SELO-307437 format. One line per 3 residues: their letters; for each residue x, y, z of N, C-alpha, C. Coordinates in steps of 0.001 Angstrom, whole numbers. Atoms other than C-alpha are relative to their C-alpha. Last residue first. Layout:
<recs>
A> X/Y/Z/X/Y/Z/X/Y/Z | ...
</recs>
This chain:
<recs>
XXX> 875/-84/-1143/115399/34158/225098/-1378/626/-419 | 294/-1375/-519/117059/33214/221884/-940/2/1042 | 1338/-358/171/118267/29647/221679/-234/1308/479
XXX> 631/-466/-1187/121993/29352/221288/-1388/347/-288 | 1395/-494/9/123872/27402/218712/-533/300/1353 | 730/524/-1176/127533/26699/218002/-1316/732/-15
XXX> 1323/-531/-436/129455/26927/214782/-389/-524/1312 | 76/504/-1399/133149/26546/213858/-1221/583/596 | 442/1286/-149/132832/26938/210056/-162/-584/1425
XXX> 1181/-92/-942/132956/30700/209659/-484/-1404/59 | 1116/754/555/136541/30564/208184/-1079/17/924 | 526/1087/-657/139058/33232/209145/-1118/-634/-775
XXX> 1387/178/460/141451/35763/207706/-565/-1125/823 | 770/1146/-405/144765/37165/209048/-1457/-119/-519 | 207/902/1134/147048/39383/207077/-783/-1195/457
XXX> -1209/385/704/146743/42188/209629/-356/-850/-1274 | -990/-986/182/143576/42094/211609/1185/-498/-827 | -369/-309/-1302/140646/39714/210931/1045/1192/-122
XXX> -1270/-665/-252/138762/39370/207738/228/280/1546 | 97/-1291/-625/135865/36915/207112/1433/623/251 | -1286/-435/-560/135256/33803/205143/-117/1416/464
XXX> -504/-1517/-32/131882/32290/204334/1282/103/584 | -1444/-41/-301/131446/28487/203814/581/1373/-215 | -431/-1349/632/128003/28969/202171/1553/-67/183
XXX> -128/157/1474/127344/25251/202829/521/1197/-626 | -983/1124/194/128029/25182/206572/171/-168/-1510 | -1339/-520/-66/126296/28546/206841/1102/-999/-226
XXX> -759/870/-873/123085/27005/205539/1345/402/113 | -1439/99/365/120807/29665/203964/684/-860/1153 | -858/-1130/-574/117122/28851/204666/1439/-195/-271
XXX> -129/-1097/971/114906/26687/202323/737/1161/628 | 1111/-910/-239/113741/24421/205293/36/1144/-1059 | 1312/684/404/115837/21498/204064/-1200/947/218
XXX> 218/1178/-810/118995/23766/204071/-1375/-664/-333 | 1181/-53/-924/119977/26156/201339/-139/-1293/798 | -335/-437/-1231/123422/26398/199855/-1127/138/1024
XXX> -921/872/-651/122871/24214/196841/380/468/1376 | 780/988/-690/119810/26347/195886/917/-965/789 | -255/1363/557/122322/29036/194829/-804/-969/959
XXX> -568/976/-1012/120922/32396/196028/-44/-1332/-711 | -149/1179/871/120274/35438/193757/751/-1019/959 | -975/936/-646/118811/38323/195865/95/-1248/-953
XXX> 157/1448/412/117197/41145/194024/1061/-806/660 | 1131/143/901/116496/44796/195044/-213/-1392/-463 | -63/1195/753/118817/45162/198075/-1272/-152/-784
XXX> 1197/852/-132/118898/48753/199266/82/-1165/-1000 | 606/513/1227/122371/50293/199551/-1285/-836/416 | 1161/678/-393/124024/52568/202005/-857/-453/-1141
XXX> 875/216/1071/127545/53419/201023/-1200/-835/551 | 1058/970/-246/129298/54821/204016/-958/-74/-1105 | 1105/-486/903/132444/56631/202705/-1059/-1100/229
XXX> 1078/841/332/135146/56319/205487/-929/699/-1096 | 1366/-409/-425/138438/58022/205792/-1081/-748/-641 | 765/1011/-692/141529/55853/205062/-1302/588/721
XXX> -299/1454/181/143687/58793/203966/-842/-824/945 | -1423/575/204/142073/62245/203863/13/-1514/23 | -809/-509/1213/138845/63620/205310/1336/-682/-39
XXX> -1368/-329/-143/136233/62383/207800/564/497/-1308 | -289/-254/-1484/132925/60589/207250/1619/200/103 | -1453/-194/-221/131500/60697/203637/213/276/1591
XXX> -362/-932/-1039/127871/59482/203606/1518/26/276 | -1375/136/-322/126503/57833/200464/458/1100/930 | -702/-1287/-519/122763/57401/200390/1521/-308/63
XXX> 870/-843/-635/120123/55026/198960/668/1394/464 | -526/-967/-1124/122359/53422/196468/-1190/760/541 | 29/-1295/495/120793/50428/194435/361/1015/1228
XXX> 266/-1081/-929/121680/46898/195206/-111/1318/-838 | 87/-1135/876/121704/43459/193429/-403/1216/863 | 949/-930/-385/122769/40881/196049/40/1212/-920
XXX> -364/-1261/510/124687/37773/194941/-1220/960/281 | 996/-985/61/124775/34374/196458/478/1273/-628 | 1197/587/-654/126770/31095/196614/-1122/996/-58
XXX> 29/-395/-1493/129276/32465/194041/-1320/-594/560 | -404/1082/-786/130382/31197/190541/12/369/1586 | 706/1112/329/128588/33566/188232/157/-1133/956
XXX> -878/1020/201/129669/36960/189635/-797/-1300/-153 | -310/798/-1257/127093/39564/189371/966/-1052/-465 | 347/1440/-17/126958/42263/186518/313/-699/1392
XXX> -1280/829/-330/126726/45990/187159/-423/-1492/-116 | -977/156/1141/123591/47385/185312/1343/-809/378 | -1051/-866/-9/121025/46797/188072/870/-210/-1234
XXX> 607/-1391/-368/117565/45194/188216/1074/1066/-28 | 1358/-275/473/118178/41800/186562/-471/1370/181 | 846/-177/-1062/121952/41284/186730/-1344/274/-529
XXX> 696/-1301/6/123769/39813/183742/-886/114/1293 | 1370/170/485/126050/36952/184657/-624/1436/-18 | 1200/-689/-511/129830/37162/185247/-1289/-381/-688
XXX> 1007/-209/940/132853/34946/184919/-1223/799/629 | 1405/291/-283/135853/35155/187250/-837/399/-1180 | 631/943/996/139307/34752/185781/-1404/-214/344
XXX> 594/1077/-736/140792/36601/188903/-628/-1218/-932 | -1020/601/-1037/143185/38919/187272/-541/-1216/574 | -1126/558/792/141099/39615/184067/1077/-648/968
XXX> 425/1255/522/138085/40033/186291/1061/-739/-812 | -534/1027/-778/139959/42757/188082/-441/-1344/-420 | 947/693/-835/139183/45004/185236/663/-1138/741
XXX> -281/1371/-92/141547/47695/183856/-957/-751/892 | 381/586/1165/140413/51079/182671/333/-1576/-81 | 1465/93/136/140334/52463/186210/-428/-692/-1271
XXX> 552/-1231/572/144018/51657/186666/-1482/-161/-294 | -190/-21/1440/144634/48719/189045/-408/1265/-560 | 316/-1210/669/145142/48506/192747/373/-35/-1452
XXX> -1080/-791/575/145105/44995/193970/-415/1250/-739 | -333/-1241/-735/142314/43949/196133/1070/842/-626 | 775/-1080/473/141094/41475/193530/230/1220/732
XXX> -638/-542/1160/144025/39207/194473/-782/1251/-566 | -1242/-756/-363/142693/38781/198024/621/652/-1272 | 414/-1169/-657/139297/37807/196668/1128/879/416
XXX> 437/-862/981/140893/35338/194322/-464/1418/627 | -1183/-519/763/142944/33728/197049/-492/1054/-1050 | -881/-879/-877/139837/33384/199257/1154/620/-747
XXX> -501/-1199/718/137545/32120/196443/1023/948/796 | -733/518/1184/137022/28528/197720/518/1180/-864 | -1318/460/-220/136370/29899/201178/633/-391/-1349
XXX> 12/1383/-644/133338/31979/200371/1487/-488/-85 | -1481/353/-129/132941/35680/199782/93/-1221/691 | -511/844/-1226/129458/36197/198477/1492/-169/-102
XXX> -218/1460/333/128884/38897/195818/504/-637/1172 | -728/756/-1180/127426/42351/196709/112/-1504/-338 | 418/1344/-306/126289/44082/193395/948/-489/1161
XXX> -1147/908/-306/126424/47783/192725/-653/-1286/277 | 361/1472/3/124281/50725/191602/1280/-884/215 | 841/342/-1091/124221/54494/191930/-334/-1417/116
XXX> 1274/633/451/125481/55391/188534/-825/-651/1000 | 405/-268/1414/128401/57835/188810/-1370/-565/-373 | 422/-1331/110/128805/57833/192623/-603/268/-1385
XXX> 1210/-180/-596/128953/54110/192489/-619/1437/70 | 1075/632/776/131572/54087/189908/-1398/157/529 | 169/-860/1202/133832/56594/191694/-1137/-532/-772
XXX> 881/-1121/-434/133300/54578/194959/-243/1016/-1130 | 1373/367/-577/134357/51409/193414/-873/1108/344 | 806/41/1286/137287/53008/191532/-1462/-464/393
XXX> -160/1310/718/138780/54050/194899/-924/-29/-1179 | 1229/968/-59/138771/57732/195705/341/-1315/-669 | 847/73/1186/142052/59562/196415/-1055/-1075/164
XXX> 1115/-821/-243/143503/60503/199895/-1008/-87/-1248 | -351/-1270/621/146925/59097/199142/-1165/999/42 | -1031/-536/-855/146267/56278/201458/428/1314/-532
XXX> -1297/625/55/143154/55425/199487/911/805/904 | -823/-628/934/139674/56647/200644/1420/-638/90 | -810/-1067/-590/137585/54105/202352/819/694/-1049
XXX> -1225/-67/654/135182/51964/200338/756/1339/469 | -760/-1231/-11/132679/51578/203176/1251/-143/-866 | -1417/242/60/129823/49055/203114/798/1267/-100
XXX> -862/-1143/-84/126253/49194/204204/1540/-526/-128 | -1474/294/-307/123566/46714/203361/698/1276/18 | -1029/-1083/-23/119685/47390/203721/1464/-629/245
XXX> -1174/660/-360/116627/45194/203175/1185/925/-419 | -427/829/1133/113708/47654/203143/1383/-772/407 | 1212/-623/581/112412/46677/205605/164/1481/-180
XXX> 674/926/993/115218/44151/206419/-1279/701/-649 | 1525/-59/-143/117829/46167/208271/-683/-805/-1074 | 438/-890/-981/121597/46696/208753/-1572/113/128
XXX> 1444/-304/333/123477/44214/206750/-487/683/1226 | 1039/875/-658/127337/44284/207010/-1423/396/-429 | 1252/386/742/130531/45741/205552/-943/-836/963
XXX> 876/-816/-885/133910/47313/206458/-1403/-120/-707 | 349/701/-1247/135563/44226/204965/-604/943/1074 | 56/-1050/-1137/135604/45512/201427/-517/-742/1266
XXX> 471/498/-1220/136625/43300/198348/50/1150/1059 | -835/-373/-1247/136922/44727/194885/-596/-493/1166 | 234/1050/-1001/135668/43830/191266/883/191/1293
XXX> -950/-73/-1083/135375/46690/188669/-468/-1049/1148 | 477/636/-1195/133662/45977/185329/1132/93/1055 | -976/980/-611/134721/48407/182745/-635/-542/1256
XXX> 493/1393/110/131676/49995/180812/968/-992/693 | -450/465/1229/133129/53493/180074/-277/-1499/-244 | 664/-732/1078/131152/55047/182897/326/-495/-1415
XXX> -468/-1365/217/132495/52424/185229/-822/596/-1105 | -247/-149/1302/130511/49303/186428/413/1525/-180 | 623/-1206/479/130416/47971/189870/433/180/-1458
XXX> -201/-266/1342/131086/44485/191433/-780/1371/-330 | 902/-878/732/131525/44183/195078/427/170/-1467 | -701/85/1271/132970/41285/197064/-730/745/-1019
XXX> 810/-216/1126/131615/42255/200487/863/70/-1199 | -626/-647/1262/133620/40702/203156/-1056/188/-1040 | 439/618/1345/132333/39885/206634/631/742/-1080
XXX> 818/-892/845/134359/41321/209587/-288/-781/-1294 | -242/-6/1521/135662/39044/212254/-890/953/-685 | -185/1131/986/136672/41178/213979/-826/-1142/509
XXX> 1435/214/472/136678/44622/215510/42/-1100/-1017 | 943/124/-1114/139896/44533/217415/-1368/-363/-339 | -351/1079/-797/142430/43939/214707/-926/-347/1176
XXX> 403/1256/739/140684/46078/212181/421/-1277/834 | 1448/151/159/140865/48934/214732/-432/-1318/-614 | 585/413/-1251/144460/48466/215712/-1418/-230/-81
XXX> -448/1338/-283/145658/48542/212088/-509/-466/1297 | 570/1011/877/143499/51550/211278/358/-1419/300 | 1354/-9/-471/144723/53605/214334/-811/-1149/-833
XXX> -63/621/-1146/148308/52867/213231/-1421/-198/649 | -234/1463/427/147584/53914/209692/63/-820/1330 | 1199/605/605/146012/57160/211010/270/-1554/-304
XXX> 1/15/1392/149036/58120/213175/-1235/-804/-555 | -540/1198/590/148208/58559/216873/-110/110/-1540 | -1305/-147/78/147617/61768/218852/821/-1203/-636
XXX> -339/-1216/524/143962/62146/218277/1470/264/-61 | 162/-12/1457/143383/58506/218710/477/1293/-595 | 664/-1307/317/144708/58569/222266/-89/139/-1508
XXX> -546/-731/1119/145689/54846/222715/-1001/1350/-194 | 924/-1016/330/145682/53142/225980/449/699/-1207 | -220/-919/1061/147570/49903/226675/-1169/1007/-188
</recs>
């Protein structure tokens, strides 16, 4: 099979792309609206890209009607967000929080998740997650126009909150304890529990 992207519908390109580039970690993002509503939404276009300073990037793509998602609107307004861990025990809630709500409704009401105050940013962090990363925006880069076009949110991590229960005996994050989940294509998800080790050359 060969696909000429320029001659293919956007939704078809998207479906093929997320099926090929996988697994993708999930950023469960909390932001705060101008009126104080906490938004909670998952994004699987996400990863870490450097450590000096520590940088994460995620992309709240435009909606299929070309409009901005609440997460992007909130971040453009105040330049802050929190990346909350996506672990196996929250899989159903993470999925539920992807539901489109009006800007004055909070996904916290859908998921029943409790929050804690952040230290360096205004958006709160989730209370019952293995870790949370408080971030300030370095830059937002729009890429493309219209439905499902990207908005690369580049954020600097200011504070890391890590549950001691997910650390190993050396004080490092233990993937077996974090029990992260990731997105595949379509309605497929995966668990990151099947581990193997290779020594770096």
